Phi, psi and omega in degrees: 000320182295323179293322178294321178295319178295321180294317178295317178297319178295317179297314180296322177295315179295319179296315179296319179295320178297314179296320179297315180295315179301311183294319179297315178297318182297317187272321188264317188267321186301324178299338181268357178268141180303144187290341180265007179288147184295337184295335179295340178291343181268358185234151175286167175301156185299333180301326182288343178295336176261319185296317184297309178296326179295312179295323177295319179294318178296318179296317179296315178295323178295315178297318179297317179295318178296319179296313180297319177298319179297315180295320179295317178295321180292320179290327178293318178294326180291322179295322180294324179292325182288331182265000000 
C-alpha cells in the first residue's frame, strides 16, 4: 500500500509540475515569441489562459459549497434525531 501511495504522489507531483511549466511558458514567454513561430501551434489562444483557470476555480468553489451545504444539512438532521 505504501508503494502505491508513493507512486500516486509521484504521478500527481509530475502532473502538477508539467501543467505549471506549460502554463508559465504559455502566459509569460509565449507573448514574446513571434506569432508565426511553430511553437504557437502547441498552445491555445491567449484568451483561454484566463478563462480556463477562472472556470476551474468557479467549478471548484461550487463543488466545495455544495459539499459544505450537504454536510451542514446532514449534521442538522442528525441533531434532530438525537433530541
